[in-house]
C-alpha positions as CSV (number, residue, x, y, z in Angstrom):
1,X,201.1,95.8,22.4
2,X,199.4,95.7,25.8
3,X,195.8,96.7,26.1
4,X,196.0,99.2,28.9
5,X,192.2,99.7,29.1
6,X,191.9,96.0,30.0
7,X,194.8,96.1,32.4
8,X,193.4,99.2,34.2
9,X,189.9,97.8,34.2
10,X,191.0,94.5,35.6
11,X,192.9,96.3,38.4
12,X,189.9,98.5,39.2
13,X,187.8,95.4,39.5
14,X,190.3,93.7,41.7
15,X,190.8,96.7,44.0
16,X,187.1,97.3,44.2
17,X,186.4,93.7,45.2
18,X,189.2,93.8,47.8
19,X,187.4,96.7,49.4
20,X,184.0,94.9,49.3
21,X,182.4,97.5,47.1
22,X,179.9,96.5,44.5
23,X,179.8,97.9,41.0
24,X,176.5,99.6,41.9
25,X,178.1,101.4,44.9
26,X,181.1,102.4,42.9
27,X,178.9,103.8,40.2
28,X,177.1,105.9,42.9
29,X,180.4,107.1,44.3
30,X,181.7,108.1,40.9
31,X,178.4,109.6,39.8
32,X,178.3,107.2,36.8
33,X,175.8,104.5,35.8
34,X,176.3,100.8,36.4
35,X,176.9,100.1,32.7
36,X,179.7,102.6,32.6
37,X,181.5,100.9,35.5
38,X,181.1,97.6,33.8
39,X,182.6,99.0,30.6
40,X,185.6,100.5,32.6
41,X,186.2,97.1,34.3
42,X,186.0,95.2,31.0
43,X,188.3,97.6,29.3
44,X,185.7,98.5,26.7
45,X,186.1,102.2,27.5
46,X,188.9,104.1,29.2
47,X,188.9,106.4,32.2
48,X,190.2,110.0,32.3
49,X,193.3,110.6,34.4
50,X,191.0,112.7,36.7
51,X,188.8,109.6,37.4
52,X,191.9,107.5,38.0
53,X,193.1,110.1,40.5
54,X,189.7,110.0,42.2
55,X,189.8,106.2,42.5
56,X,193.4,106.4,43.8
57,X,192.2,108.7,46.6
58,X,189.0,106.7,47.2
59,X,190.8,103.4,47.6
60,X,194.0,105.0,49.1
61,X,196.2,103.3,46.6
62,X,198.9,104.8,44.4
63,X,197.7,105.6,40.9
64,X,200.4,103.2,39.5
65,X,198.5,100.3,41.0
66,X,195.9,100.6,38.3
67,X,198.6,100.0,35.7
68,X,200.2,96.9,37.3
69,X,200.5,94.1,34.9
70,X,201.9,90.6,35.3
71,X,202.5,88.4,32.3
72,X,200.4,85.3,32.7
73,X,202.6,82.3,33.5
74,X,202.6,79.7,30.9
75,X,202.0,76.1,32.1
76,X,203.3,73.3,30.0
77,X,201.8,69.9,30.3
78,X,203.7,66.8,29.2
79,X,201.8,63.7,28.5
80,X,203.7,60.4,28.4
81,X,202.3,58.2,25.7
82,X,202.5,54.4,25.8
83,X,204.1,53.1,22.7
C-alpha cells in the first residue's frame, strides 16, 4: 500500500522548491511552525484537506498535483565476469 503522507509531502516540497519558497516562509504563510512544515514534507504527519486546498490556491496548482506518484524506475545492472 502506498504511503500517501509521504507522496503528498514529497510533492509539497517539490512544488515549494519550484516556487523558490523556503520552509520557513511556507510556515509563515500557513501560520504553522517550521517543524510542522518539515513533518508535512517528510510524511510524518498528514495535512487536512483544508490545508491542501490552501496550498493548491497558494501555488496555483490543481489539488491532484499533491497526489501524483510515479513508480521509481528499476535499473538493472549486468556485470560480465571473466571466467
